N, C-alpha and C positions, 0 to 999 in steps of 0.2 A: 446469656442465652440469646439466640437469634429467633425472633418470632415474626410472624406475618404482621403487617401493619395493623390490622383490626384485632389482633390477639393481645395487644398490650394496651392497657388502659393507663393513659398518662394522667398523673395526679399533680396536685399543687406542690408535692414534695419531690417531684422529678424534674430534672433539668437536662436539656440537650447539650451534650459536650461537643458534638461534632458529627461527622459522617464517616463511614467506612465503606468505600466503593459504592457511594450513593445511598447507603442505608443509614438512617438516623441512629445515633448511639446515645442512650440515656443512662443516667445514674441517679440513684436516690439521694436525697439531701443527707441522710445518715452516712451513706457510703462516701459521698463527696467529702464530708467532714473528716473521715479517716484517711482519705487518699489525696486531699487537696494540695499537698506539697510533693506529690509524686507524679512522674511522667509514666503514663501507662501505654504499653504497646500491646495491641491485640494481634495474636498470631494464630496460625492454623497448623495442626500436626495430625498425622495419621493416628487413628484410634477412635474409640467410642466414648463419648461423654455420658454422664449419668443424669440426663435431663430430657425434656421434651423439645429441645432446640432443633431447628430445621436442618442443621447439618448432619444429624445422626444418620440418616439413610445414605449419606455420601461417604461414610467411613472415616470421617475426620472429626476433630473437636477443636474448640477454641482454647487457647491458653493466654494468660495475661502475664506479661513481663513488666517489671517495674524498677524504677530507680528514683532517687530523690532529685528534685530540680536543683540546678545550680543557683547561686544567688542571682546571677544575671537573668536566668530564665524566670525566676520568681518575680523579679522586678518588671519583666516584660509581659506578664500574664494580664489578660483583660479580666475585669470582674465577671463573676458568674451570677446569673439571675435565676432564681427558682420560681416555678409556677408560672 
C-alpha cells in the first residue's frame, strides 16, 4: 500500500528496503523472512486495488512481480537491519 508519510507508524519489526521514486519502501520482519531470497519489482497497472492506498483515486494499482535471486545476487546483498 502507498500511504502518506504520517499515516504509517514504523515499528521495531519494520525495515526500510529502499525507495521508489523518492518514496520510502518498508517491509515487516515477518514478510522479509518469507521474501528474503526474492527480487521484488513493484509495478503499476490500470485497475482498482482493494485497499486504502493513495493510488486508488488515480485508477491504478500496485502489483508485485517476484523471482528468486541468483547465487551471485545473493552473495552481493548487503545485510538488512531491523528497527
